[in-house]
N, C-alpha and C positions, 0 to 999 in steps of 0.2 A: 748587540746585535742581535738579530733569531737566528735561531738555528738553519742549520741549511735547508731546504723539502730533497727527498730523497727521490733518485730516480733507478727506476727501472724500464725491463723493455718490457711492451706486449703485441707484435708483432716484427715481422722478420716476412721478406720478399728474393731473393734467388733469381740471378739470366748470367749465366755463370759454362767456361770451358768443361765443366763435368755434369751439364743442368738446365733446364729453364726455369726451374720450382727449386725450395727449398727442400724437399725433402730427396728430391732424385740427385741434387751435386751433394748432398751430405751423407747419400748414398754411395755417390761411388767415392765419393772424401776418404771413408773411411775399409772402403775397399782394396784402394789405389792405386787408383785406373789414371790412369795419364789425357790429359786435354789437347797434347799435342802434336800435328801432324805437317803436310803438306801444308803453305795457304792454298784459298782456293779464288779468297779478294782480287788478288791480282796474280800475274803472271811472277813467281820473287826471283827466276832464273838470275839477274840480272846483280842479285847482291850475292856478298858473302854467304847471309842467309838466307835458308829455302822456307821454315817453318815458322807456325807457330802457335798457338792455345785459342783458336778462333772460337764461338760459338759454333749450334751443333743445330739442323734441324728449326731453326727459327722464323720466322717472317712477322714482320711486322705490324703485315695487313691482316693477320689472323688476330694481333690488341686492340689496333688504334685505325680511328678514321685515316680517307685517303687524306685530306687534307692537311690532317695533322701530319701525317707521314710526308705528306710535299713540302712542310711549310719551315719544319724542324728535321735538324740532323741524328743519326742515326744512336748519338750518347745520347743522346733527349730521351730518345726511345726505347731505349733504356733505360735508364731512366723508371720512367712511364710507362713499363711493363712490372720491372721488379716490384715499384711503391704499388698498385692494383692489387699485386700479390700480398704485400705488409697489409695494405691498411684494411684487405679482404679478411689478413687471420686476424689484426687488431678486434677485430670489435667494435672500433667506433661508429657512432653516429652521429655525422659533421654539422648534421641536419638541428641536431637534439641541442649544440653547444656553441655559444659565442665563437664566431667564427675569428675575433683577435687574441682568444687562446691558442690556437692552432698555427704554427709556423712551419715553418720550411728551408735548412740548412743542406747548403750540399755539396759535393765536391767531385770535382777532374782536372787531371790534372793535363790534359789541352784542347779541351770542348770539342767544339767544333774542326776534326782537323779534316775531318773527310769533305765537309764543306767548302771548308778556306780551298783547300784542293784543288779540286772541282771546277769552282768558279777562276780562279785562277787559270786554270788549266783551259781552261772553257776563250775566257776573252785571250788567253795569246791565240788559240786557233782558228781566231774570225776576224783577225791582226787588227789586235788590240783596242778592236773597237769595243763605245762604252758600253758594253750589252752584260752588267753582273744585272742579279737574280734580286731584285727586290726586296727578298727573304735572306740576302747572305747574308747582314750584320745579323741580322737579331737570331740568324740558326747556327752561324758564329760563337757570338758569346758565352762564355760559359755561364752565367748565372742564368741564362735561358730552360735548364734542365728544372733550378727547385722554381722558377719564375711556371709553367706550364703546369707543375704538380699545385702549386697554390691555383693557378685556373681551374682546373679538373676538377679538385671537392672544393673549390669556395674559403682557400685559407687567407686568413687575413689579418694572421702574424707574423715576426720579424721574417724574413726571405732575404736571401742572398748567397754567395757560394763562394767556398773554399779555396783556393790552390795553394799548395804546396810540396809540388811534383806525387812524389810518392808515399810522400806522409801526408796528404788531401784531408782525406778519407775519416782517415782519426783526426784529426784537424776539427770536421765540420762534429762528429759525434763529440768532441774535447767544452766543441761550441755549444751545439745543442742542450751536453751536460750543466752548464756551466747556469745556463738563460735559463732552464727552467728549477737548477738549482735557489736562483734569483726575485724567484718571482713571475718573470717575465713571461714563463708562457704553460697552461698545465701542460699543450702535447708537444712535438717534432718530430717531422717526421728527418730523418737522415740517412746520408749514406756518401756511394759515391758513382759514378759510369766512366764508363770510355771505353771508344769505337777506335782506339788508335792504329788500329791494321791497317796502315792505308800506306802509298808508295813514301808519302813524305816522309811521315814519321816514323816508318821503319827502316826505311831510309839513313833516316839521322842516328839511326841509333846503330846502323848494320854499319856504318863509316865508321863509329867510334869504336870496330870491337865491341861494342858491351857485352852482345848477345851470341851464345852459341853456335858451333857452325858443325855439328853433328847432322848436317842433314842425309845420312847412310841411320839415323836412325833417333829417331825424335821421339822419340813414347821415354826413350832416356836420355836424353838432355841435359835436363835440369834435376841437376843433384848436390843440391845443398849438401855442405862439408866436405865432400865425396876431395882425397886430391886428388882428384883428376875432369875439376872441376874446367869449366871454361866457360862462362858466362851466363846469361837469362834467358828466359823464355819469356816474349810478349801473349799477354793475356790482351780478351777483350770481355765487357758484359759490365751486372750492375750488380750490386746489391744493397738494399733497406732496412734499416731500423726504425722503428716506433720508437722514440723513448715516450715516458708519460710518470707525469708527477707519480708519486705512488701510495696518497692518498688517495685520487684521484679514481685511479685505475681498482686501486679496492674499492672504489665505491661501486666501480659498474660490474663488482665481482668480474674482473678484463682474469685471461691468462698472463699470468710472468713467467718470461721466463729466466731473467738474470736480472741483478741489480747491477748496473752500472756506478760502481763507489770512486773512483778517480782519474786524473787523465791527466797529464803532463804535456811541457813542447820546451827545448832546447832545440840552440843551435851551434855544427862543431865552431864553421866563421873559420874555415881549416884547408878547403877546396870545392870547385863550383861540385865535380861529379863522384867524391870520393870523400869516402868516409872520416871521419882521423883514426887513422891506426888502435889507437889504443882505447877507442873506444869513450873520449870523457866524454863528450855531450851526449850518447847515449846514456852512460853510466846516472849521469845527474840526471836525464829527462826516466829512467828507470824509477832513480831512487824515489825525485818530486813525487811520481803517481799514487808511487805505496804511501806517503805522507798523503797524499792531498785520500786517500782512499782508510784512510788510518788501520794501512797494515802495515806488516813486518812482510822480510823477504821471506820469510819461512811458513806463509800462509797461504803462498803461493801452489800452487798443486802441477799447475799446467806453464808454458811459457811459448804460446804461437810467436817465432821467430817470423820476424822480416826476409831473412833469408835466402837471398834471389839466384844463392849456385854461381856469384863473381866472385873470382879469385883473391877480394883485400877485404868486399863487403865483411863476409860470412867471420873471418878470422876476424876485425873489430870487432863488430855483432859480440861474436861467444867471450872479446877480449869484455863489453863489459858488462859481458852476464857472472861473467866472473871474478867480476866489480863490487857487485851488487848482490850475486848468492851464494860466494864462498869458492874454490874449486871443490869441494866433495858436497855437492847438497843433495843428498840420499829423496828429499821430500820432493825431487821437482823434476819433473821429466820435459823433456823439451820437443819441436817436430819443425816440422815445416814444408808447410802446406802446399808452398811451390813447386814444389818439385809435382806434383798433380795437376793444376790450375793454367801454372802459368804467372807471371806475372803484371799483373791488370793495373797497374800506374797506383793513378789517382782511385783508383777501387779498389787496389788494394785492399786495404784496410777494413773497408764496409763487409770485401768476403771474408776474409779472417775473422770480423768480430764475429756471423756470423758461425764460421767454427768454432771459434771458443765459446757462443753460448750453447751452442748442441752437444760441445763437449761436457761443458756444466751440467748439461739437462739429461744425456744417455751416459753420464761416467764412462766416455769411451776417448782412447786420446790419439788422435788420426795420424797416419805414419808418416815418415820421409820414406817418400821413395827412392830408388834409383843409387841409396849412397852404400855403396859396399869397401872404400877404405877409409874413414875419420882421417881426415888431416893430419896429420902430426903435428901441428898449431895447436892443435887443439888440444885440448886436458881428453884422457881419456875417461877421466871421473865422472862428463856431463851427461846426462843419461838421454839420450836420442832416440826414439824411440823410429827404428828402422825396419821398413819393408810393409811387414803386421801393425792392425790397430791395436792396442793398448790398455784392456778396460784395465779402473782405477777410478774411485770413489776425487770424484774432481767438484771442490768447494769455489777455488777460486781461479780467474787466471787472466795473466797480463798478454795480450797481444801488442808488439812494436813494430815499428811503420819509419824509414828513413828515408828522405828524400835527397835528388839535386841541388845542391844550393846549403847542404846542410842543414837539410829541416829532421829533426828527432819528435814525434806524433807519438807517446805511448796511453792506451786505454786499458781501467783494472775493471773485469766483472767479478758479480761475486753471488753462489745459488742463495736465492731465498726463504 
């Protein structure tokens, strides 16, 4: 069996609550800026939670043609905009390439939730007369985002969507990694997008009491690992990574951000919405991702945690961290960037992959903000970076994601 191809990242794009491009996102992330504020997309007063991490100063019409906006859902708008930045950043000339050599593997946890909500509401308000938009289904389905990306750039290779709740875009990155390793593609555009701050989606999470209810202080609501944390803060946006076979990237003189060295997935097989309290599935996935990377736990300098600021989830992830890295991993820095971005659901893994890659490039660990007193169930010996970013040589990063249904998806990045 031939040796697997090496896979590197040559393009990045971000559309986030902290900025509508990679540079703004990263600057605000390392400066500890919170993206949380009262919701503007709708009146949230009927729900327990009134705030989220929305996109700011984003107008799809500044990036997309009118017909594209009309015929596609916001989650696809976000995907197209983030991908445009990543493709430009990569310097790829698709006209000079075989179109079958480039694919798209994209993720979204909810897909066209905005479209679903609006169309069903319109149907009900029109006395249930059959007046659905003819684009209802194409706008709704999760695989339309990668389809639209492929159409925009003429990409005819592998093309599909992944769905594993909040582990979704790490799943997409893992699949992209493996297809390039196996020689099935030279380049794959991957990532995730979510436009879930709608009344139905938000109301559903509110009914579960999964979200923080600090309505009087949204900016300090997401507080991973803190003893007083009370739930996650919903976010929205998209992030794109251009994955490329190493020799192909090197031959064209591409700027290489980092290498994707390995990834893994497991299932908790435990509960619909709660992670395994001992972190059994997460532990196995983290160890497998290290093995797939041909690395040891001691090789990881930074752990970008899933840490959503939920009472159970943060503890189970730290239990898994101890299982993998030990109780006193002096080499390991840990942080939770959702304290600033909120939880982008199906796009979380992709935006956190960019945070991980930028940490490698700039040798900076982004902070965990709002955390004042670490939960006593979390070992005090763990080096959690609080309040301010930390300068440190970062050669390798592990990025964790976990999703409803018990999905665990882990990706490892390394400096080239």
